[in-house]
KEFI-802087 format. One line per field, with one value per residue (C-alpha): residue number from 1; residue in three letters; x, y, z. Coordinates in nm, 2 decimals, always signed. Example, Ala and Ser with C-alpha at 12.3 -4.5 7.8 and 13.67 -1.06 7.14 Angstrom:
<nodes>
n: (1,2);
res: (ALA,SER);
xx: (+1.23,+1.37);
yy: (-0.45,-0.11);
zz: (+0.78,+0.71);
</nodes>
This chain:
<nodes>
n: (1,2,3,4,5,6,7,8,9,10,11,12,13,14,15,16,17,18,19,20,21,22,23,24,25,26,27,28,29,30,31,32,33,34,35,36,37,38,39,40,41,42,43,44,45,46,47,48,49,50,51,52,53,54,55,56,57,58,59,60,61,62,63,64,65,66,67,68,69,70,71,72,73,74);
res: (MET,HIS,ILE,CYS,PRO,ARG,CYS,GLU,SER,ASN,ARG,SER,GLU,VAL,VAL,SER,HIS,SER,PRO,VAL,LYS,GLY,ALA,TRP,GLU,VAL,LEU,LEU,CYS,PRO,VAL,CYS,LEU,PHE,THR,TRP,ARG,THR,SER,GLU,PRO,ASP,SER,ILE,THR,ASP,PRO,ALA,LYS,TYR,LYS,SER,ALA,PHE,LYS,VAL,ASN,PRO,GLN,ASP,ILE,PRO,ASP,ALA,ALA,HIS,VAL,PRO,PRO,ILE,PRO,GLU,ARG,ILE);
xx: (+10.17,+10.42,+10.47,+10.51,+10.86,+10.73,+10.43,+10.45,+10.09,+10.02,+9.77,+10.01,+9.86,+10.04,+9.98,+10.21,+10.41,+10.73,+10.72,+10.95,+10.74,+10.86,+11.13,+10.96,+10.63,+10.53,+10.36,+10.14,+10.05,+9.69,+9.76,+10.05,+10.06,+10.42,+10.51,+10.81,+10.94,+11.02,+11.36,+11.48,+11.75,+11.67,+11.72,+11.41,+11.20,+11.27,+11.09,+11.37,+11.63,+11.41,+11.54,+11.35,+11.35,+11.12,+10.89,+10.53,+10.24,+9.87,+9.84,+10.08,+9.90,+9.59,+9.82,+10.06,+10.11,+9.90,+10.10,+9.97,+9.87,+10.12,+9.99,+9.90,+10.16,+10.08);
yy: (+11.96,+11.67,+11.45,+11.08,+10.96,+10.61,+10.67,+11.05,+11.11,+11.46,+11.33,+11.27,+11.32,+11.42,+11.14,+11.25,+11.55,+11.55,+11.64,+11.93,+12.17,+12.18,+11.91,+11.66,+11.51,+11.16,+11.15,+10.87,+10.83,+10.70,+10.57,+10.33,+10.34,+10.45,+10.63,+10.86,+11.13,+11.47,+11.47,+11.16,+11.20,+11.34,+10.99,+10.88,+11.20,+11.34,+11.15,+11.23,+11.06,+10.77,+10.44,+10.34,+9.97,+10.06,+10.30,+10.20,+10.37,+10.34,+10.09,+9.85,+9.84,+9.63,+9.36,+9.36,+9.02,+8.98,+9.02,+8.78,+8.94,+8.92,+8.68,+8.82,+8.77,+8.50);
zz: (+12.06,+12.03,+11.73,+11.80,+11.70,+11.63,+11.40,+11.35,+11.47,+11.60,+11.86,+12.15,+12.50,+12.82,+13.08,+13.36,+13.48,+13.67,+14.04,+13.96,+13.75,+13.39,+13.42,+13.20,+13.08,+12.99,+12.66,+12.51,+12.14,+12.12,+11.77,+11.82,+12.21,+12.22,+12.54,+12.60,+12.83,+12.69,+12.87,+12.67,+12.41,+12.06,+11.92,+12.10,+12.10,+11.75,+11.47,+11.22,+11.45,+11.57,+11.42,+11.11,+11.21,+11.50,+11.31,+11.24,+11.06,+11.13,+10.84,+11.02,+11.35,+11.25,+11.12,+11.42,+11.59,+11.91,+12.22,+12.49,+12.82,+13.11,+13.37,+13.72,+13.99,+14.24);
</nodes>
């Protein structure tokens, strides 16, 4: 189990594995949609070292500003 460094949820899911077995995994937090690779530095993967300016909690998410969709490429 991995704890999300952004919102500290314990519901992270593995969405991808490295081609080299055990080298890394890509994780997704279903609460805040933060994605990270297990091989990234502690400052990104460790909730205690993640920058507080970028942290969110589940109460912040419903009030987050809408991000417009990226238009399709022509």
